[in-house]
C-alpha beads as a LAMMPS data file, in Angstrom:
LAMMPS data file: protein, C-alpha beads

460 atoms
459 bonds

1 atom types
1 bond types

-500.0 500.0 xlo xhi
-500.0 500.0 ylo yhi
-500.0 500.0 zlo zhi

Masses

1 110.0

Atoms # bond

1 1 1 -266.416 204.784 300.735
2 1 1 -263.589 207.211 301.525
3 1 1 -265.366 208.371 304.660
4 1 1 -265.805 204.750 305.759
5 1 1 -262.108 204.153 305.141
6 1 1 -261.138 207.142 307.282
7 1 1 -263.503 206.223 310.097
8 1 1 -262.274 202.654 310.079
9 1 1 -258.663 203.766 310.473
10 1 1 -259.620 206.191 313.228
11 1 1 -261.175 203.323 315.139
12 1 1 -257.993 201.350 314.625
13 1 1 -255.885 204.148 316.064
14 1 1 -258.066 204.515 319.136
15 1 1 -258.424 200.810 319.792
16 1 1 -254.743 200.042 319.453
17 1 1 -253.546 202.969 321.501
18 1 1 -256.092 202.595 324.268
19 1 1 -255.778 198.880 324.913
20 1 1 -252.203 198.055 324.056
21 1 1 -250.494 201.079 325.553
22 1 1 -252.454 200.558 328.739
23 1 1 -251.249 196.964 328.932
24 1 1 -247.638 197.953 328.315
25 1 1 -247.818 200.656 330.995
26 1 1 -249.289 198.325 333.571
27 1 1 -246.640 195.693 332.914
28 1 1 -243.788 198.141 333.194
29 1 1 -245.045 199.674 336.417
30 1 1 -245.326 196.335 338.178
31 1 1 -241.696 195.579 337.429
32 1 1 -240.074 198.959 338.162
33 1 1 -239.601 200.495 341.620
34 1 1 -239.837 204.256 341.859
35 1 1 -237.189 206.158 343.813
36 1 1 -238.122 209.283 345.756
37 1 1 -235.720 212.111 346.603
38 1 1 -235.110 213.175 350.167
39 1 1 -236.954 216.350 351.125
40 1 1 -233.822 217.477 352.888
41 1 1 -231.730 216.984 349.781
42 1 1 -234.351 218.390 347.436
43 1 1 -236.737 220.902 348.980
44 1 1 -240.347 219.747 349.220
45 1 1 -240.047 216.980 346.642
46 1 1 -243.356 215.782 345.200
47 1 1 -244.258 212.133 345.499
48 1 1 -243.987 210.158 342.246
49 1 1 -247.068 208.674 340.694
50 1 1 -247.607 204.983 341.239
51 1 1 -247.989 204.116 337.588
52 1 1 -246.336 205.463 334.458
53 1 1 -248.756 206.508 331.779
54 1 1 -247.434 207.123 328.339
55 1 1 -249.482 208.971 325.807
56 1 1 -249.657 210.382 322.351
57 1 1 -251.289 212.856 320.085
58 1 1 -253.250 210.253 318.203
59 1 1 -256.200 212.078 319.703
60 1 1 -257.517 212.923 316.297
61 1 1 -258.617 209.327 316.245
62 1 1 -260.561 209.692 319.454
63 1 1 -262.148 212.960 318.484
64 1 1 -263.161 212.026 314.963
65 1 1 -263.017 213.935 311.708
66 1 1 -264.294 217.236 313.100
67 1 1 -261.591 217.398 315.732
68 1 1 -258.936 216.449 313.221
69 1 1 -260.117 219.232 310.974
70 1 1 -259.851 221.647 313.892
71 1 1 -256.245 220.618 314.408
72 1 1 -255.408 221.804 310.912
73 1 1 -256.764 225.280 311.695
74 1 1 -253.673 226.188 313.677
75 1 1 -250.136 226.068 312.219
76 1 1 -248.228 223.126 313.630
77 1 1 -244.692 223.225 314.937
78 1 1 -243.509 220.267 312.881
79 1 1 -240.489 219.568 315.094
80 1 1 -242.617 218.433 318.048
81 1 1 -243.663 214.833 318.476
82 1 1 -247.257 215.817 319.178
83 1 1 -247.504 217.956 316.067
84 1 1 -245.944 215.273 313.895
85 1 1 -248.472 212.713 315.068
86 1 1 -251.282 215.163 314.357
87 1 1 -249.862 215.548 310.866
88 1 1 -250.030 211.781 310.446
89 1 1 -253.711 211.919 311.389
90 1 1 -254.231 214.711 308.878
91 1 1 -252.676 212.550 306.170
92 1 1 -255.088 209.766 307.109
93 1 1 -257.944 212.247 306.851
94 1 1 -256.859 213.067 303.315
95 1 1 -256.582 209.336 302.516
96 1 1 -252.834 209.701 301.932
97 1 1 -252.075 206.425 303.673
98 1 1 -248.644 205.855 302.195
99 1 1 -247.491 209.279 303.363
100 1 1 -249.114 208.676 306.764
101 1 1 -247.312 205.361 307.103
102 1 1 -244.005 206.947 306.163
103 1 1 -244.534 209.788 308.641
104 1 1 -245.457 207.397 311.443
105 1 1 -242.431 205.220 310.710
106 1 1 -240.095 208.204 310.881
107 1 1 -241.714 209.525 314.052
108 1 1 -241.381 206.217 315.865
109 1 1 -237.749 205.981 314.773
110 1 1 -237.011 209.511 316.020
111 1 1 -239.019 209.224 319.251
112 1 1 -238.943 205.528 320.226
113 1 1 -240.446 206.166 323.665
114 1 1 -243.590 207.642 322.103
115 1 1 -245.606 204.469 322.587
116 1 1 -248.880 205.707 321.193
117 1 1 -247.070 206.701 318.007
118 1 1 -245.665 203.178 317.850
119 1 1 -249.159 201.770 318.141
120 1 1 -250.649 204.126 315.564
121 1 1 -247.861 203.038 313.237
122 1 1 -248.752 199.404 313.895
123 1 1 -252.410 200.144 313.191
124 1 1 -251.475 201.732 309.884
125 1 1 -249.497 198.631 308.996
126 1 1 -252.430 196.501 310.030
127 1 1 -254.804 198.486 307.868
128 1 1 -252.449 198.264 304.900
129 1 1 -252.611 194.467 305.120
130 1 1 -256.394 194.598 304.805
131 1 1 -257.353 193.899 308.435
132 1 1 -259.976 196.443 309.457
133 1 1 -260.547 195.327 313.044
134 1 1 -258.714 197.102 315.822
135 1 1 -256.518 195.360 318.340
136 1 1 -259.325 195.396 320.885
137 1 1 -261.143 192.811 318.752
138 1 1 -258.127 190.974 317.405
139 1 1 -257.124 187.469 318.601
140 1 1 -254.966 187.476 321.735
141 1 1 -252.080 185.750 319.981
142 1 1 -252.038 188.401 317.254
143 1 1 -252.125 191.245 319.765
144 1 1 -249.196 189.701 321.655
145 1 1 -247.212 189.359 318.432
146 1 1 -247.824 192.987 317.500
147 1 1 -246.881 194.173 320.986
148 1 1 -243.574 192.325 320.871
149 1 1 -242.844 193.733 317.445
150 1 1 -243.784 197.360 318.040
151 1 1 -243.737 198.087 321.800
152 1 1 -240.789 196.774 323.823
153 1 1 -241.997 195.330 327.129
154 1 1 -240.551 193.275 329.938
155 1 1 -241.316 189.638 329.064
156 1 1 -241.004 188.663 332.758
157 1 1 -243.677 191.139 333.885
158 1 1 -247.065 189.741 334.804
159 1 1 -249.976 190.966 332.650
160 1 1 -252.114 193.649 334.253
161 1 1 -255.580 192.738 335.593
162 1 1 -258.437 193.521 333.185
163 1 1 -259.846 196.317 335.375
164 1 1 -256.481 198.110 335.326
165 1 1 -256.283 197.792 331.558
166 1 1 -259.777 199.218 331.282
167 1 1 -258.875 202.128 333.541
168 1 1 -255.723 202.831 331.558
169 1 1 -257.597 202.601 328.269
170 1 1 -260.213 205.115 329.450
171 1 1 -257.521 207.540 330.578
172 1 1 -255.582 207.227 327.350
173 1 1 -258.636 207.911 325.219
174 1 1 -259.241 211.054 327.289
175 1 1 -255.664 212.124 326.660
176 1 1 -255.976 211.580 322.928
177 1 1 -259.080 213.750 322.795
178 1 1 -257.487 216.506 324.832
179 1 1 -254.328 216.533 322.770
180 1 1 -256.270 217.061 319.570
181 1 1 -258.674 219.599 321.003
182 1 1 -255.927 221.456 322.845
183 1 1 -253.481 221.551 319.961
184 1 1 -256.246 222.499 317.544
185 1 1 -257.853 225.251 319.600
186 1 1 -257.353 228.754 318.256
187 1 1 -257.535 231.569 320.805
188 1 1 -258.864 234.914 319.716
189 1 1 -256.052 237.369 319.060
190 1 1 -255.147 239.280 322.187
191 1 1 -257.034 236.985 324.568
192 1 1 -255.548 236.698 328.058
193 1 1 -256.614 234.925 331.264
194 1 1 -258.856 237.164 333.350
195 1 1 -256.681 236.753 336.424
196 1 1 -253.786 238.665 334.825
197 1 1 -255.003 242.190 335.526
198 1 1 -251.720 244.052 335.098
199 1 1 -248.127 242.966 334.508
200 1 1 -245.060 245.036 335.288
201 1 1 -242.039 245.288 333.005
202 1 1 -240.001 242.849 335.089
203 1 1 -242.490 240.049 334.367
204 1 1 -241.089 238.743 331.108
205 1 1 -243.331 235.675 330.781
206 1 1 -246.526 234.285 332.264
207 1 1 -247.990 230.775 332.363
208 1 1 -251.648 229.720 332.472
209 1 1 -252.804 226.112 332.883
210 1 1 -256.231 224.837 331.842
211 1 1 -256.703 221.447 333.501
212 1 1 -259.923 220.712 331.602
213 1 1 -257.925 220.834 328.378
214 1 1 -254.691 219.382 329.818
215 1 1 -252.946 222.408 328.358
216 1 1 -250.281 224.868 329.492
217 1 1 -250.181 228.258 327.748
218 1 1 -246.972 230.267 327.634
219 1 1 -247.155 234.051 327.187
220 1 1 -244.537 236.705 326.601
221 1 1 -244.978 240.165 328.078
222 1 1 -244.529 242.744 325.321
223 1 1 -244.708 246.152 326.996
224 1 1 -247.591 245.168 329.232
225 1 1 -249.427 243.151 326.570
226 1 1 -249.408 239.362 326.792
227 1 1 -248.743 237.445 323.588
228 1 1 -249.216 233.687 323.344
229 1 1 -245.993 232.054 322.170
230 1 1 -246.626 228.378 322.871
231 1 1 -248.888 225.745 324.385
232 1 1 -248.107 222.253 325.683
233 1 1 -249.883 219.133 326.850
234 1 1 -249.708 218.566 330.619
235 1 1 -250.830 216.066 333.239
236 1 1 -252.280 216.916 336.660
237 1 1 -253.059 215.029 339.882
238 1 1 -254.699 211.605 339.920
239 1 1 -257.781 212.958 341.677
240 1 1 -258.060 216.164 339.695
241 1 1 -258.026 219.754 340.904
242 1 1 -258.584 221.528 344.203
243 1 1 -255.733 220.534 346.506
244 1 1 -256.535 221.110 350.175
245 1 1 -254.739 218.397 352.157
246 1 1 -251.300 216.824 352.250
247 1 1 -251.324 213.630 350.176
248 1 1 -254.725 214.155 348.532
249 1 1 -253.106 213.698 345.079
250 1 1 -254.826 216.806 343.733
251 1 1 -253.388 219.796 341.905
252 1 1 -253.920 223.209 343.537
253 1 1 -255.840 226.021 341.909
254 1 1 -254.622 229.572 342.225
255 1 1 -251.938 232.051 341.221
256 1 1 -248.428 230.897 342.074
257 1 1 -244.871 231.882 341.233
258 1 1 -241.816 230.015 340.008
259 1 1 -239.345 229.544 342.845
260 1 1 -236.231 227.822 341.617
261 1 1 -234.959 225.414 339.022
262 1 1 -233.767 221.938 339.951
263 1 1 -231.651 220.295 337.239
264 1 1 -232.474 216.730 336.313
265 1 1 -229.032 215.572 337.451
266 1 1 -230.058 216.328 341.048
267 1 1 -233.283 214.330 340.826
268 1 1 -234.262 210.686 340.305
269 1 1 -234.988 209.791 336.674
270 1 1 -238.689 209.785 337.524
271 1 1 -238.697 213.612 337.316
272 1 1 -237.136 213.717 333.882
273 1 1 -234.929 216.598 332.834
274 1 1 -235.652 218.792 335.838
275 1 1 -238.222 220.740 337.785
276 1 1 -239.516 224.237 338.447
277 1 1 -240.846 224.715 341.974
278 1 1 -244.030 226.631 342.814
279 1 1 -244.828 228.538 346.008
280 1 1 -247.769 226.361 347.027
281 1 1 -249.170 226.853 349.596
282 1 1 -249.264 230.602 349.056
283 1 1 -250.459 233.023 351.721
284 1 1 -254.090 232.691 350.658
285 1 1 -253.870 228.882 350.817
286 1 1 -252.436 229.143 354.329
287 1 1 -255.177 231.557 355.380
288 1 1 -257.869 229.037 354.398
289 1 1 -255.861 226.164 355.940
290 1 1 -254.826 224.296 352.828
291 1 1 -251.907 221.977 353.468
292 1 1 -249.291 220.057 351.529
293 1 1 -246.223 221.200 349.622
294 1 1 -243.790 220.189 346.905
295 1 1 -245.909 221.186 343.903
296 1 1 -243.645 221.379 340.857
297 1 1 -243.629 221.605 337.115
298 1 1 -241.424 218.677 336.142
299 1 1 -240.563 216.315 333.309
300 1 1 -241.163 212.650 332.571
301 1 1 -238.874 209.635 333.024
302 1 1 -236.454 209.129 330.101
303 1 1 -238.269 206.003 328.884
304 1 1 -241.620 207.822 328.691
305 1 1 -242.981 210.584 326.539
306 1 1 -245.906 211.849 328.620
307 1 1 -248.619 210.950 331.124
308 1 1 -252.356 210.557 331.083
309 1 1 -254.344 213.720 331.915
310 1 1 -254.720 212.750 335.589
311 1 1 -251.607 210.839 336.637
312 1 1 -249.417 212.738 339.113
313 1 1 -249.578 213.192 342.871
314 1 1 -250.457 216.853 342.356
315 1 1 -247.612 218.194 340.223
316 1 1 -247.861 219.505 336.675
317 1 1 -246.028 217.021 334.432
318 1 1 -244.768 217.790 330.931
319 1 1 -242.887 215.933 328.232
320 1 1 -239.169 216.498 328.685
321 1 1 -238.673 218.652 325.548
322 1 1 -241.429 220.981 326.750
323 1 1 -240.041 221.110 330.292
324 1 1 -236.564 221.952 328.961
325 1 1 -238.017 224.816 326.919
326 1 1 -239.783 226.207 329.989
327 1 1 -236.622 225.932 332.086
328 1 1 -234.770 227.958 329.458
329 1 1 -237.556 230.546 329.227
330 1 1 -238.981 231.152 332.694
331 1 1 -237.299 232.827 335.623
332 1 1 -237.967 233.357 339.317
333 1 1 -241.250 235.105 340.064
334 1 1 -242.869 234.085 336.757
335 1 1 -246.616 233.914 337.522
336 1 1 -248.282 230.540 337.016
337 1 1 -252.082 230.523 336.957
338 1 1 -253.675 227.096 337.499
339 1 1 -257.395 226.658 336.936
340 1 1 -259.746 223.805 336.216
341 1 1 -260.981 225.878 333.281
342 1 1 -259.448 229.148 332.160
343 1 1 -261.596 232.216 331.663
344 1 1 -260.429 234.462 328.839
345 1 1 -260.743 238.191 328.285
346 1 1 -260.479 239.628 324.797
347 1 1 -258.847 242.949 323.910
348 1 1 -262.265 244.633 323.740
349 1 1 -263.342 243.290 327.135
350 1 1 -263.706 246.284 329.447
351 1 1 -264.478 244.262 332.585
352 1 1 -260.877 243.267 333.173
353 1 1 -259.568 246.800 332.613
354 1 1 -262.201 248.173 334.994
355 1 1 -261.236 245.637 337.656
356 1 1 -257.569 246.577 337.306
357 1 1 -258.296 250.306 337.515
358 1 1 -260.502 249.832 340.570
359 1 1 -257.794 248.025 342.472
360 1 1 -255.087 250.477 341.436
361 1 1 -257.178 253.115 343.198
362 1 1 -257.131 250.928 346.321
363 1 1 -253.335 250.896 346.113
364 1 1 -253.320 254.668 345.692
365 1 1 -255.252 254.994 348.956
366 1 1 -252.780 252.623 350.594
367 1 1 -249.866 254.818 349.486
368 1 1 -251.563 257.964 350.736
369 1 1 -252.194 256.331 354.115
370 1 1 -248.485 255.577 354.450
371 1 1 -247.385 258.981 353.229
372 1 1 -249.677 260.778 355.663
373 1 1 -248.796 258.351 358.460
374 1 1 -252.505 258.057 359.216
375 1 1 -252.704 255.280 361.845
376 1 1 -256.499 255.058 361.694
377 1 1 -256.544 254.623 357.935
378 1 1 -253.672 252.135 358.045
379 1 1 -255.425 250.139 360.740
380 1 1 -258.560 250.056 358.606
381 1 1 -256.623 248.844 355.572
382 1 1 -254.703 246.186 357.432
383 1 1 -257.353 245.229 359.948
384 1 1 -254.751 243.219 361.840
385 1 1 -251.030 242.611 361.802
386 1 1 -250.337 241.101 358.352
387 1 1 -249.256 237.479 358.357
388 1 1 -245.868 237.089 356.685
389 1 1 -242.485 235.693 357.556
390 1 1 -240.797 239.024 357.015
391 1 1 -243.355 241.741 357.748
392 1 1 -241.837 244.920 356.261
393 1 1 -243.569 247.496 358.476
394 1 1 -240.312 249.113 359.592
395 1 1 -238.921 249.173 356.045
396 1 1 -242.085 250.738 354.664
397 1 1 -241.971 253.402 357.365
398 1 1 -238.392 254.159 356.347
399 1 1 -239.158 254.417 352.629
400 1 1 -242.310 256.513 352.944
401 1 1 -240.320 259.255 354.672
402 1 1 -239.120 260.352 351.232
403 1 1 -241.324 262.826 349.398
404 1 1 -240.706 261.250 345.994
405 1 1 -241.698 257.747 347.078
406 1 1 -243.880 255.837 344.653
407 1 1 -244.939 252.444 343.327
408 1 1 -242.997 251.078 340.367
409 1 1 -243.167 247.927 338.274
410 1 1 -246.678 247.041 339.433
411 1 1 -248.234 243.617 338.745
412 1 1 -251.730 242.700 339.913
413 1 1 -253.299 239.234 339.794
414 1 1 -256.880 238.331 340.717
415 1 1 -258.141 235.143 342.297
416 1 1 -261.572 234.059 343.476
417 1 1 -262.695 230.750 344.934
418 1 1 -265.449 229.577 347.334
419 1 1 -263.341 230.755 350.303
420 1 1 -263.128 234.347 349.093
421 1 1 -261.652 236.831 346.646
422 1 1 -258.062 238.039 346.700
423 1 1 -255.631 240.237 344.814
424 1 1 -251.945 239.418 344.654
425 1 1 -249.696 242.428 344.154
426 1 1 -246.021 242.541 343.228
427 1 1 -244.406 245.974 343.196
428 1 1 -241.289 247.978 343.823
429 1 1 -241.489 250.820 346.348
430 1 1 -238.997 253.266 344.882
431 1 1 -237.420 256.621 345.688
432 1 1 -234.732 258.455 343.761
433 1 1 -233.650 260.223 346.934
434 1 1 -233.408 256.934 348.777
435 1 1 -231.346 255.523 345.913
436 1 1 -232.907 252.082 346.257
437 1 1 -236.142 250.143 345.907
438 1 1 -238.079 247.757 348.106
439 1 1 -239.558 244.672 346.347
440 1 1 -242.898 243.966 347.996
441 1 1 -245.568 241.272 347.638
442 1 1 -249.019 241.669 349.135
443 1 1 -252.122 239.515 349.353
444 1 1 -255.321 241.548 349.699
445 1 1 -258.672 239.960 350.458
446 1 1 -262.153 241.358 350.036
447 1 1 -263.900 241.786 353.387
448 1 1 -267.470 242.853 352.809
449 1 1 -267.203 245.833 350.471
450 1 1 -263.588 246.820 351.175
451 1 1 -260.121 245.424 350.526
452 1 1 -257.854 244.488 353.413
453 1 1 -254.180 243.477 353.456
454 1 1 -253.972 239.794 354.342
455 1 1 -250.193 239.419 354.131
456 1 1 -247.206 241.516 353.184
457 1 1 -243.551 240.606 352.748
458 1 1 -240.347 241.697 351.126
459 1 1 -239.644 239.538 348.094
460 1 1 -236.299 237.829 347.922

Bonds

1 1 1 2
2 1 2 3
3 1 3 4
4 1 4 5
5 1 5 6
6 1 6 7
7 1 7 8
8 1 8 9
9 1 9 10
10 1 10 11
11 1 11 12
12 1 12 13
13 1 13 14
14 1 14 15
15 1 15 16
16 1 16 17
17 1 17 18
18 1 18 19
19 1 19 20
20 1 20 21
21 1 21 22
22 1 22 23
23 1 23 24
24 1 24 25
25 1 25 26
26 1 26 27
27 1 27 28
28 1 28 29
29 1 29 30
30 1 30 31
31 1 31 32
32 1 32 33
33 1 33 34
34 1 34 35
35 1 35 36
36 1 36 37
37 1 37 38
38 1 38 39
39 1 39 40
40 1 40 41
41 1 41 42
42 1 42 43
43 1 43 44
44 1 44 45
45 1 45 46
46 1 46 47
47 1 47 48
48 1 48 49
49 1 49 50
50 1 50 51
51 1 51 52
52 1 52 53
53 1 53 54
54 1 54 55
55 1 55 56
56 1 56 57
57 1 57 58
58 1 58 59
59 1 59 60
60 1 60 61
61 1 61 62
62 1 62 63
63 1 63 64
64 1 64 65
65 1 65 66
66 1 66 67
67 1 67 68
68 1 68 69
69 1 69 70
70 1 70 71
71 1 71 72
72 1 72 73
73 1 73 74
74 1 74 75
75 1 75 76
76 1 76 77
77 1 77 78
78 1 78 79
79 1 79 80
80 1 80 81
81 1 81 82
82 1 82 83
83 1 83 84
84 1 84 85
85 1 85 86
86 1 86 87
87 1 87 88
88 1 88 89
89 1 89 90
90 1 90 91
91 1 91 92
92 1 92 93
93 1 93 94
94 1 94 95
95 1 95 96
96 1 96 97
97 1 97 98
98 1 98 99
99 1 99 100
100 1 100 101
101 1 101 102
102 1 102 103
103 1 103 104
104 1 104 105
105 1 105 106
106 1 106 107
107 1 107 108
108 1 108 109
109 1 109 110
110 1 110 111
111 1 111 112
112 1 112 113
113 1 113 114
114 1 114 115
115 1 115 116
116 1 116 117
117 1 117 118
118 1 118 119
119 1 119 120
120 1 120 121
121 1 121 122
122 1 122 123
123 1 123 124
124 1 124 125
125 1 125 126
126 1 126 127
127 1 127 128
128 1 128 129
129 1 129 130
130 1 130 131
131 1 131 132
132 1 132 133
133 1 133 134
134 1 134 135
135 1 135 136
136 1 136 137
137 1 137 138
138 1 138 139
139 1 139 140
140 1 140 141
141 1 141 142
142 1 142 143
143 1 143 144
144 1 144 145
145 1 145 146
146 1 146 147
147 1 147 148
148 1 148 149
149 1 149 150
150 1 150 151
151 1 151 152
152 1 152 153
153 1 153 154
154 1 154 155
155 1 155 156
156 1 156 157
157 1 157 158
158 1 158 159
159 1 159 160
160 1 160 161
161 1 161 162
162 1 162 163
163 1 163 164
164 1 164 165
165 1 165 166
166 1 166 167
167 1 167 168
168 1 168 169
169 1 169 170
170 1 170 171
171 1 171 172
172 1 172 173
173 1 173 174
174 1 174 175
175 1 175 176
176 1 176 177
177 1 177 178
178 1 178 179
179 1 179 180
180 1 180 181
181 1 181 182
182 1 182 183
183 1 183 184
184 1 184 185
185 1 185 186
186 1 186 187
187 1 187 188
188 1 188 189
189 1 189 190
190 1 190 191
191 1 191 192
192 1 192 193
193 1 193 194
194 1 194 195
195 1 195 196
196 1 196 197
197 1 197 198
198 1 198 199
199 1 199 200
200 1 200 201
201 1 201 202
202 1 202 203
203 1 203 204
204 1 204 205
205 1 205 206
206 1 206 207
207 1 207 208
208 1 208 209
209 1 209 210
210 1 210 211
211 1 211 212
212 1 212 213
213 1 213 214
214 1 214 215
215 1 215 216
216 1 216 217
217 1 217 218
218 1 218 219
219 1 219 220
220 1 220 221
221 1 221 222
222 1 222 223
223 1 223 224
224 1 224 225
225 1 225 226
226 1 226 227
227 1 227 228
228 1 228 229
229 1 229 230
230 1 230 231
231 1 231 232
232 1 232 233
233 1 233 234
234 1 234 235
235 1 235 236
236 1 236 237
237 1 237 238
238 1 238 239
239 1 239 240
240 1 240 241
241 1 241 242
242 1 242 243
243 1 243 244
244 1 244 245
245 1 245 246
246 1 246 247
247 1 247 248
248 1 248 249
249 1 249 250
250 1 250 251
251 1 251 252
252 1 252 253
253 1 253 254
254 1 254 255
255 1 255 256
256 1 256 257
257 1 257 258
258 1 258 259
259 1 259 260
260 1 260 261
261 1 261 262
262 1 262 263
263 1 263 264
264 1 264 265
265 1 265 266
266 1 266 267
267 1 267 268
268 1 268 269
269 1 269 270
270 1 270 271
271 1 271 272
272 1 272 273
273 1 273 274
274 1 274 275
275 1 275 276
276 1 276 277
277 1 277 278
278 1 278 279
279 1 279 280
280 1 280 281
281 1 281 282
282 1 282 283
283 1 283 284
284 1 284 285
285 1 285 286
286 1 286 287
287 1 287 288
288 1 288 289
289 1 289 290
290 1 290 291
291 1 291 292
292 1 292 293
293 1 293 294
294 1 294 295
295 1 295 296
296 1 296 297
297 1 297 298
298 1 298 299
299 1 299 300
300 1 300 301
301 1 301 302
302 1 302 303
303 1 303 304
304 1 304 305
305 1 305 306
306 1 306 307
307 1 307 308
308 1 308 309
309 1 309 310
310 1 310 311
311 1 311 312
312 1 312 313
313 1 313 314
314 1 314 315
315 1 315 316
316 1 316 317
317 1 317 318
318 1 318 319
319 1 319 320
320 1 320 321
321 1 321 322
322 1 322 323
323 1 323 324
324 1 324 325
325 1 325 326
326 1 326 327
327 1 327 328
328 1 328 329
329 1 329 330
330 1 330 331
331 1 331 332
332 1 332 333
333 1 333 334
334 1 334 335
335 1 335 336
336 1 336 337
337 1 337 338
338 1 338 339
339 1 339 340
340 1 340 341
341 1 341 342
342 1 342 343
343 1 343 344
344 1 344 345
345 1 345 346
346 1 346 347
347 1 347 348
348 1 348 349
349 1 349 350
350 1 350 351
351 1 351 352
352 1 352 353
353 1 353 354
354 1 354 355
355 1 355 356
356 1 356 357
357 1 357 358
358 1 358 359
359 1 359 360
360 1 360 361
361 1 361 362
362 1 362 363
363 1 363 364
364 1 364 365
365 1 365 366
366 1 366 367
367 1 367 368
368 1 368 369
369 1 369 370
370 1 370 371
371 1 371 372
372 1 372 373
373 1 373 374
374 1 374 375
375 1 375 376
376 1 376 377
377 1 377 378
378 1 378 379
379 1 379 380
380 1 380 381
381 1 381 382
382 1 382 383
383 1 383 384
384 1 384 385
385 1 385 386
386 1 386 387
387 1 387 388
388 1 388 389
389 1 389 390
390 1 390 391
391 1 391 392
392 1 392 393
393 1 393 394
394 1 394 395
395 1 395 396
396 1 396 397
397 1 397 398
398 1 398 399
399 1 399 400
400 1 400 401
401 1 401 402
402 1 402 403
403 1 403 404
404 1 404 405
405 1 405 406
406 1 406 407
407 1 407 408
408 1 408 409
409 1 409 410
410 1 410 411
411 1 411 412
412 1 412 413
413 1 413 414
414 1 414 415
415 1 415 416
416 1 416 417
417 1 417 418
418 1 418 419
419 1 419 420
420 1 420 421
421 1 421 422
422 1 422 423
423 1 423 424
424 1 424 425
425 1 425 426
426 1 426 427
427 1 427 428
428 1 428 429
429 1 429 430
430 1 430 431
431 1 431 432
432 1 432 433
433 1 433 434
434 1 434 435
435 1 435 436
436 1 436 437
437 1 437 438
438 1 438 439
439 1 439 440
440 1 440 441
441 1 441 442
442 1 442 443
443 1 443 444
444 1 444 445
445 1 445 446
446 1 446 447
447 1 447 448
448 1 448 449
449 1 449 450
450 1 450 451
451 1 451 452
452 1 452 453
453 1 453 454
454 1 454 455
455 1 455 456
456 1 456 457
457 1 457 458
458 1 458 459
459 1 459 460
């Protein structure tokens, strides 16, 4: 009987959130124009999505009891809206309905733009009155009454067509599942993305995004060892991953770097509390003729909490509290890995260490070629004149005149896709006698069985 009670309430949560939130979103979007910033005023501004999609962490409902149990395996940060909603689901799982109702009421009062939380709260109220059918099967008049009571909408807006409601409902259910699975996943201690081969001391934080889980992972660099310090729900492009063309509404895959921060005051409300720019297209993207620009990490409009998993025009979209935290934490040159599905390496995994050591030897040969001024060896390593806006050939020649020249603060990132395999290297070419350092970024690509410099530039 208790299990039936729990399952019934889970169905209520899913049905209410999926159908009613979708309808509210569709109504709001039809009545609200979206402003876009000028690319001259704001560099490479991304295009706003055509429809707002608000979401919640009621995903325990979508995933069922097993997923809800998984969510309890990881300590929750009780101050976040997502975690608080997961706690409500946990209370439902334990049949503590009064406590769940109280928690949902407080959450909706504290975060009124968290629509899915509003709807879960309404479902709890509905269940308390003895009605065990979800809103999807409730009479239209009753659904309308509950919407007016719990989810503020524009009464003048025309109702969305059924196919749009169905599309929104499907997307919302996917979000609910991903929120629960993502927030409940427990990474093995010491696990890091395979692409982060080596991080120098100047890299204080690193970011990895798993689109399949709609999750962003934030790491801190502790003396060369990455430690996970947070993870957040994110939304990607409407048509998924693999950006290749301007306007394809896809999110790129690769290793990128934070460029600059744009405060929310300089942007339309659509972008929330601000944005962090990324250097897409990077030199590898350009080499394989990928186009487009203006890929950012940015927030959500003030009247929204979050988006569906695939909702943007290619940007990574976060809830505003999460975006604010990242803006306070990350700095220029923070690496951001974006993958459809992250691949993890544990502390005992020797493959990653071997890959890093192998490429460090390649860099050693590169240094020796410069120190010996061996034109044949340099030509072999470069293969052609490197493509970069500020090719540092003259500066490198100047620095390698000093006997004590060496590589400092070395970071190496790996990337492989159907177009090829690359290594991205950030380093400082330093000399005590020179009294200065040269910040350098290189892209190396694998040509046959050897590595060749694709591009090389002095970092700003």
